[in-house]
mmCIF file of the N, C-alpha and C atoms, coordinates in Angstrom:
data_MODEL
# 
_entry.id   MODEL 
# 
loop_
_atom_site.group_PDB 
_atom_site.id 
_atom_site.type_symbol 
_atom_site.label_atom_id 
_atom_site.label_alt_id 
_atom_site.label_comp_id 
_atom_site.label_asym_id 
_atom_site.label_entity_id 
_atom_site.label_seq_id 
_atom_site.pdbx_PDB_ins_code 
_atom_site.Cartn_x 
_atom_site.Cartn_y 
_atom_site.Cartn_z 
_atom_site.occupancy 
_atom_site.B_iso_or_equiv 
_atom_site.pdbx_formal_charge 
_atom_site.auth_seq_id 
_atom_site.auth_comp_id 
_atom_site.auth_asym_id 
_atom_site.auth_atom_id 
_atom_site.pdbx_PDB_model_num 
ATOM 1   N N  . MET A 1 1  ? 0.708   -1.798  -0.205  1.00 0.00 ? 1  MET A N  1 
ATOM 2   C CA . MET A 1 1  ? -0.024  -0.013  0.316   1.00 0.00 ? 1  MET A CA 1 
ATOM 3   C C  . MET A 1 1  ? 0.365   1.391   0.080   1.00 0.00 ? 1  MET A C  1 
ATOM 4   N N  . ASN A 1 2  ? 0.548   2.051   -0.435  1.00 0.00 ? 2  ASN A N  1 
ATOM 5   C CA . ASN A 1 2  ? 1.221   3.343   -0.543  1.00 0.00 ? 2  ASN A CA 1 
ATOM 6   C C  . ASN A 1 2  ? 0.503   4.570   -0.296  1.00 0.00 ? 2  ASN A C  1 
ATOM 7   N N  . THR A 1 3  ? 0.780   5.471   0.034   1.00 0.00 ? 3  THR A N  1 
ATOM 8   C CA . THR A 1 3  ? -0.221  6.372   0.170   1.00 0.00 ? 3  THR A CA 1 
ATOM 9   C C  . THR A 1 3  ? -0.919  7.319   -0.637  1.00 0.00 ? 3  THR A C  1 
ATOM 10  N N  . HIS A 1 4  ? -0.609  7.539   -2.026  1.00 0.00 ? 4  HIS A N  1 
ATOM 11  C CA . HIS A 1 4  ? -1.468  7.597   -2.476  1.00 0.00 ? 4  HIS A CA 1 
ATOM 12  C C  . HIS A 1 4  ? -3.557  6.320   -3.011  1.00 0.00 ? 4  HIS A C  1 
ATOM 13  N N  . GLN A 1 5  ? -2.395  5.180   -2.716  1.00 0.00 ? 5  GLN A N  1 
ATOM 14  C CA . GLN A 1 5  ? -3.659  4.116   -2.581  1.00 0.00 ? 5  GLN A CA 1 
ATOM 15  C C  . GLN A 1 5  ? -3.943  4.339   -0.998  1.00 0.00 ? 5  GLN A C  1 
ATOM 16  N N  . LEU A 1 6  ? -3.604  5.080   -0.083  1.00 0.00 ? 6  LEU A N  1 
ATOM 17  C CA . LEU A 1 6  ? -4.692  4.984   1.128   1.00 0.00 ? 6  LEU A CA 1 
ATOM 18  C C  . LEU A 1 6  ? -5.559  6.056   1.829   1.00 0.00 ? 6  LEU A C  1 
ATOM 19  N N  . GLU A 1 7  ? -4.618  7.415   0.324   1.00 0.00 ? 7  GLU A N  1 
ATOM 20  C CA . GLU A 1 7  ? -5.733  8.207   0.617   1.00 0.00 ? 7  GLU A CA 1 
ATOM 21  C C  . GLU A 1 7  ? -7.109  8.459   -0.668  1.00 0.00 ? 7  GLU A C  1 
ATOM 22  N N  . ILE A 1 8  ? -6.808  7.498   -1.240  1.00 0.00 ? 8  ILE A N  1 
ATOM 23  C CA . ILE A 1 8  ? -8.121  6.519   -2.193  1.00 0.00 ? 8  ILE A CA 1 
ATOM 24  C C  . ILE A 1 8  ? -9.180  6.188   -1.133  1.00 0.00 ? 8  ILE A C  1 
ATOM 25  N N  . PHE A 1 9  ? -8.390  5.044   -0.897  1.00 0.00 ? 9  PHE A N  1 
ATOM 26  C CA . PHE A 1 9  ? -9.340  4.159   0.291   1.00 0.00 ? 9  PHE A CA 1 
ATOM 27  C C  . PHE A 1 9  ? -10.256 4.846   1.422   1.00 0.00 ? 9  PHE A C  1 
ATOM 28  N N  . TYR A 1 10 ? -9.062  6.173   1.944   1.00 0.00 ? 10 TYR A N  1 
ATOM 29  C CA . TYR A 1 10 ? -9.627  6.816   2.832   1.00 0.00 ? 10 TYR A CA 1 
ATOM 30  C C  . TYR A 1 10 ? -10.775 8.428   2.402   1.00 0.00 ? 10 TYR A C  1 
ATOM 31  N N  . HIS A 1 11 ? -10.900 8.317   0.943   1.00 0.00 ? 11 HIS A N  1 
ATOM 32  C CA . HIS A 1 11 ? -11.611 8.502   0.724   1.00 0.00 ? 11 HIS A CA 1 
ATOM 33  C C  . HIS A 1 11 ? -13.512 8.390   0.625   1.00 0.00 ? 11 HIS A C  1 
ATOM 34  N N  . VAL A 1 12 ? -13.075 7.226   -0.122  1.00 0.00 ? 12 VAL A N  1 
ATOM 35  C CA . VAL A 1 12 ? -13.977 5.893   -0.365  1.00 0.00 ? 12 VAL A CA 1 
ATOM 36  C C  . VAL A 1 12 ? -14.816 5.471   0.368   1.00 0.00 ? 12 VAL A C  1 
ATOM 37  N N  . ALA A 1 13 ? -13.789 5.509   1.493   1.00 0.00 ? 13 ALA A N  1 
ATOM 38  C CA . ALA A 1 13 ? -14.620 5.126   3.060   1.00 0.00 ? 13 ALA A CA 1 
ATOM 39  C C  . ALA A 1 13 ? -15.497 6.038   3.779   1.00 0.00 ? 13 ALA A C  1 
ATOM 40  N N  . LYS A 1 14 ? -15.093 7.395   3.433   1.00 0.00 ? 14 LYS A N  1 
ATOM 41  C CA . LYS A 1 14 ? -15.527 8.787   3.990   1.00 0.00 ? 14 LYS A CA 1 
ATOM 42  C C  . LYS A 1 14 ? -17.088 8.929   3.248   1.00 0.00 ? 14 LYS A C  1 
ATOM 43  N N  . PHE A 1 15 ? -16.670 8.439   2.026   1.00 0.00 ? 15 PHE A N  1 
ATOM 44  C CA . PHE A 1 15 ? -17.929 9.374   1.110   1.00 0.00 ? 15 PHE A CA 1 
ATOM 45  C C  . PHE A 1 15 ? -18.533 8.028   0.978   1.00 0.00 ? 15 PHE A C  1 
ATOM 46  N N  . GLN A 1 16 ? -18.814 6.751   1.023   1.00 0.00 ? 16 GLN A N  1 
ATOM 47  C CA . GLN A 1 16 ? -19.247 5.533   1.042   1.00 0.00 ? 16 GLN A CA 1 
ATOM 48  C C  . GLN A 1 16 ? -19.374 5.733   -0.370  1.00 0.00 ? 16 GLN A C  1 
ATOM 49  N N  . SER A 1 17 ? -19.212 6.003   -1.707  1.00 0.00 ? 17 SER A N  1 
ATOM 50  C CA . SER A 1 17 ? -19.525 6.032   -2.442  1.00 0.00 ? 17 SER A CA 1 
ATOM 51  C C  . SER A 1 17 ? -17.716 6.245   -3.479  1.00 0.00 ? 17 SER A C  1 
ATOM 52  N N  . VAL A 1 18 ? -17.806 5.533   -4.645  1.00 0.00 ? 18 VAL A N  1 
ATOM 53  C CA . VAL A 1 18 ? -16.205 5.738   -5.490  1.00 0.00 ? 18 VAL A CA 1 
ATOM 54  C C  . VAL A 1 18 ? -16.751 6.574   -6.303  1.00 0.00 ? 18 VAL A C  1 
ATOM 55  N N  . SER A 1 19 ? -17.594 6.948   -7.291  1.00 0.00 ? 19 SER A N  1 
ATOM 56  C CA . SER A 1 19 ? -18.010 8.248   -7.214  1.00 0.00 ? 19 SER A CA 1 
ATOM 57  C C  . SER A 1 19 ? -17.615 9.464   -6.800  1.00 0.00 ? 19 SER A C  1 
ATOM 58  N N  . LYS A 1 20 ? -18.372 10.281  -5.624  1.00 0.00 ? 20 LYS A N  1 
ATOM 59  C CA . LYS A 1 20 ? -17.770 10.998  -4.901  1.00 0.00 ? 20 LYS A CA 1 
ATOM 60  C C  . LYS A 1 20 ? -16.600 10.807  -4.686  1.00 0.00 ? 20 LYS A C  1 
ATOM 61  N N  . ALA A 1 21 ? -15.943 9.697   -4.626  1.00 0.00 ? 21 ALA A N  1 
ATOM 62  C CA . ALA A 1 21 ? -14.835 9.957   -4.165  1.00 0.00 ? 21 ALA A CA 1 
ATOM 63  C C  . ALA A 1 21 ? -13.301 9.862   -4.966  1.00 0.00 ? 21 ALA A C  1 
ATOM 64  N N  . ALA A 1 22 ? -13.336 10.202  -6.527  1.00 0.00 ? 22 ALA A N  1 
ATOM 65  C CA . ALA A 1 22 ? -13.593 9.875   -7.664  1.00 0.00 ? 22 ALA A CA 1 
ATOM 66  C C  . ALA A 1 22 ? -13.211 11.583  -8.295  1.00 0.00 ? 22 ALA A C  1 
ATOM 67  N N  . GLU A 1 23 ? -14.877 12.145  -7.775  1.00 0.00 ? 23 GLU A N  1 
ATOM 68  C CA . GLU A 1 23 ? -14.724 13.837  -7.965  1.00 0.00 ? 23 GLU A CA 1 
ATOM 69  C C  . GLU A 1 23 ? -14.184 14.363  -7.224  1.00 0.00 ? 23 GLU A C  1 
ATOM 70  N N  . ALA A 1 24 ? -13.950 13.948  -5.883  1.00 0.00 ? 24 ALA A N  1 
ATOM 71  C CA . ALA A 1 24 ? -12.664 14.565  -4.761  1.00 0.00 ? 24 ALA A CA 1 
ATOM 72  C C  . ALA A 1 24 ? -11.474 14.375  -5.271  1.00 0.00 ? 24 ALA A C  1 
ATOM 73  N N  . LEU A 1 25 ? -11.164 13.516  -5.317  1.00 0.00 ? 25 LEU A N  1 
ATOM 74  C CA . LEU A 1 25 ? -9.868  13.693  -5.287  1.00 0.00 ? 25 LEU A CA 1 
ATOM 75  C C  . LEU A 1 25 ? -9.377  14.093  -6.997  1.00 0.00 ? 25 LEU A C  1 
ATOM 76  N N  . TYR A 1 26 ? -10.219 14.424  -7.855  1.00 0.00 ? 26 TYR A N  1 
ATOM 77  C CA . TYR A 1 26 ? -10.068 14.780  -9.195  1.00 0.00 ? 26 TYR A CA 1 
ATOM 78  C C  . TYR A 1 26 ? -9.557  14.157  -10.434 1.00 0.00 ? 26 TYR A C  1 
ATOM 79  N N  . ILE A 1 27 ? -9.909  12.522  -9.770  1.00 0.00 ? 27 ILE A N  1 
ATOM 80  C CA . ILE A 1 27 ? -9.206  11.675  -11.312 1.00 0.00 ? 27 ILE A CA 1 
ATOM 81  C C  . ILE A 1 27 ? -10.865 10.437  -11.135 1.00 0.00 ? 27 ILE A C  1 
ATOM 82  N N  . SER A 1 28 ? -10.718 10.185  -12.194 1.00 0.00 ? 28 SER A N  1 
ATOM 83  C CA . SER A 1 28 ? -12.126 8.841   -12.924 1.00 0.00 ? 28 SER A CA 1 
ATOM 84  C C  . SER A 1 28 ? -12.476 8.026   -11.628 1.00 0.00 ? 28 SER A C  1 
ATOM 85  N N  . GLN A 1 29 ? -13.281 7.297   -12.117 1.00 0.00 ? 29 GLN A N  1 
ATOM 86  C CA . GLN A 1 29 ? -14.063 6.873   -11.491 1.00 0.00 ? 29 GLN A CA 1 
ATOM 87  C C  . GLN A 1 29 ? -13.321 4.950   -11.161 1.00 0.00 ? 29 GLN A C  1 
ATOM 88  N N  . PRO A 1 30 ? -13.235 4.919   -13.133 1.00 0.00 ? 30 PRO A N  1 
ATOM 89  C CA . PRO A 1 30 ? -12.134 3.819   -12.751 1.00 0.00 ? 30 PRO A CA 1 
ATOM 90  C C  . PRO A 1 30 ? -10.800 3.710   -12.390 1.00 0.00 ? 30 PRO A C  1 
ATOM 91  N N  . ALA A 1 31 ? -10.430 4.880   -12.135 1.00 0.00 ? 31 ALA A N  1 
ATOM 92  C CA . ALA A 1 31 ? -9.164  4.418   -11.245 1.00 0.00 ? 31 ALA A CA 1 
ATOM 93  C C  . ALA A 1 31 ? -8.923  4.379   -9.439  1.00 0.00 ? 31 ALA A C  1 
ATOM 94  N N  . VAL A 1 32 ? -9.795  4.784   -9.662  1.00 0.00 ? 32 VAL A N  1 
ATOM 95  C CA . VAL A 1 32 ? -10.283 4.761   -7.565  1.00 0.00 ? 32 VAL A CA 1 
ATOM 96  C C  . VAL A 1 32 ? -10.701 3.293   -7.797  1.00 0.00 ? 32 VAL A C  1 
ATOM 97  N N  . SER A 1 33 ? -11.297 2.941   -8.382  1.00 0.00 ? 33 SER A N  1 
ATOM 98  C CA . SER A 1 33 ? -11.414 0.787   -8.723  1.00 0.00 ? 33 SER A CA 1 
ATOM 99  C C  . SER A 1 33 ? -10.077 0.207   -8.912  1.00 0.00 ? 33 SER A C  1 
ATOM 100 N N  . SER A 1 34 ? -9.517  0.848   -9.706  1.00 0.00 ? 34 SER A N  1 
ATOM 101 C CA . SER A 1 34 ? -8.860  0.019   -10.222 1.00 0.00 ? 34 SER A CA 1 
ATOM 102 C C  . SER A 1 34 ? -7.281  -0.145  -8.648  1.00 0.00 ? 34 SER A C  1 
ATOM 103 N N  . GLN A 1 35 ? -7.111  1.347   -8.025  1.00 0.00 ? 35 GLN A N  1 
ATOM 104 C CA . GLN A 1 35 ? -6.790  1.256   -6.877  1.00 0.00 ? 35 GLN A CA 1 
ATOM 105 C C  . GLN A 1 35 ? -7.143  -0.182  -5.938  1.00 0.00 ? 35 GLN A C  1 
ATOM 106 N N  . ILE A 1 36 ? -8.617  0.429   -5.644  1.00 0.00 ? 36 ILE A N  1 
ATOM 107 C CA . ILE A 1 36 ? -8.994  -0.330  -4.253  1.00 0.00 ? 36 ILE A CA 1 
ATOM 108 C C  . ILE A 1 36 ? -9.084  -1.400  -4.821  1.00 0.00 ? 36 ILE A C  1 
ATOM 109 N N  . LYS A 1 37 ? -8.799  -2.035  -5.928  1.00 0.00 ? 37 LYS A N  1 
ATOM 110 C CA . LYS A 1 37 ? -8.782  -3.695  -6.546  1.00 0.00 ? 37 LYS A CA 1 
ATOM 111 C C  . LYS A 1 37 ? -7.346  -4.202  -6.544  1.00 0.00 ? 37 LYS A C  1 
ATOM 112 N N  . LYS A 1 38 ? -6.858  -3.281  -6.540  1.00 0.00 ? 38 LYS A N  1 
ATOM 113 C CA . LYS A 1 38 ? -5.270  -3.208  -5.940  1.00 0.00 ? 38 LYS A CA 1 
ATOM 114 C C  . LYS A 1 38 ? -4.790  -3.755  -4.873  1.00 0.00 ? 38 LYS A C  1 
ATOM 115 N N  . LEU A 1 39 ? -5.375  -2.955  -3.863  1.00 0.00 ? 39 LEU A N  1 
ATOM 116 C CA . LEU A 1 39 ? -5.270  -3.304  -2.078  1.00 0.00 ? 39 LEU A CA 1 
ATOM 117 C C  . LEU A 1 39 ? -5.571  -4.276  -1.978  1.00 0.00 ? 39 LEU A C  1 
ATOM 118 N N  . GLU A 1 40 ? -6.391  -4.830  -2.962  1.00 0.00 ? 40 GLU A N  1 
ATOM 119 C CA . GLU A 1 40 ? -7.870  -6.047  -2.252  1.00 0.00 ? 40 GLU A CA 1 
ATOM 120 C C  . GLU A 1 40 ? -7.141  -7.162  -2.602  1.00 0.00 ? 40 GLU A C  1 
ATOM 121 N N  . SER A 1 41 ? -5.967  -6.752  -3.701  1.00 0.00 ? 41 SER A N  1 
ATOM 122 C CA . SER A 1 41 ? -5.744  -8.084  -4.143  1.00 0.00 ? 41 SER A CA 1 
ATOM 123 C C  . SER A 1 41 ? -4.169  -8.354  -3.595  1.00 0.00 ? 41 SER A C  1 
ATOM 124 N N  . ALA A 1 42 ? -3.578  -7.066  -3.108  1.00 0.00 ? 42 ALA A N  1 
ATOM 125 C CA . ALA A 1 42 ? -2.256  -6.995  -2.417  1.00 0.00 ? 42 ALA A CA 1 
ATOM 126 C C  . ALA A 1 42 ? -2.456  -8.014  -1.116  1.00 0.00 ? 42 ALA A C  1 
ATOM 127 N N  . TYR A 1 43 ? -3.922  -7.322  -0.185  1.00 0.00 ? 43 TYR A N  1 
ATOM 128 C CA . TYR A 1 43 ? -4.470  -8.359  0.983   1.00 0.00 ? 43 TYR A CA 1 
ATOM 129 C C  . TYR A 1 43 ? -4.451  -9.095  1.231   1.00 0.00 ? 43 TYR A C  1 
ATOM 130 N N  . GLY A 1 44 ? -5.691  -9.422  -0.188  1.00 0.00 ? 44 GLY A N  1 
ATOM 131 C CA . GLY A 1 44 ? -6.533  -10.792 0.125   1.00 0.00 ? 44 GLY A CA 1 
ATOM 132 C C  . GLY A 1 44 ? -7.793  -10.515 0.737   1.00 0.00 ? 44 GLY A C  1 
ATOM 133 N N  . VAL A 1 45 ? -7.658  -9.225  0.547   1.00 0.00 ? 45 VAL A N  1 
ATOM 134 C CA . VAL A 1 45 ? -9.715  -9.366  1.540   1.00 0.00 ? 45 VAL A CA 1 
ATOM 135 C C  . VAL A 1 45 ? -10.197 -8.452  0.315   1.00 0.00 ? 45 VAL A C  1 
ATOM 136 N N  . HIS A 1 46 ? -11.859 -8.826  0.637   1.00 0.00 ? 46 HIS A N  1 
ATOM 137 C CA . HIS A 1 46 ? -12.720 -8.083  0.252   1.00 0.00 ? 46 HIS A CA 1 
ATOM 138 C C  . HIS A 1 46 ? -12.605 -6.586  0.780   1.00 0.00 ? 46 HIS A C  1 
ATOM 139 N N  . LEU A 1 47 ? -12.570 -5.583  0.620   1.00 0.00 ? 47 LEU A N  1 
ATOM 140 C CA . LEU A 1 47 ? -12.440 -3.528  0.651   1.00 0.00 ? 47 LEU A CA 1 
ATOM 141 C C  . LEU A 1 47 ? -13.689 -3.328  0.829   1.00 0.00 ? 47 LEU A C  1 
ATOM 142 N N  . ILE A 1 48 ? -14.348 -3.558  -0.612  1.00 0.00 ? 48 ILE A N  1 
ATOM 143 C CA . ILE A 1 48 ? -15.816 -2.325  -0.160  1.00 0.00 ? 48 ILE A CA 1 
ATOM 144 C C  . ILE A 1 48 ? -16.128 -3.276  -1.265  1.00 0.00 ? 48 ILE A C  1 
# 
């Protein structure tokens, strides 16, 4: 996990929405989803 992925996960949890997190971070929704999937794969858990 890097700080960028942690920031993305924080925003998804905060807003309870991938779309709203993407908007707040000024990145695309697919980019947010991709980073969450990478975290899930790295830790072998389902995060959202």
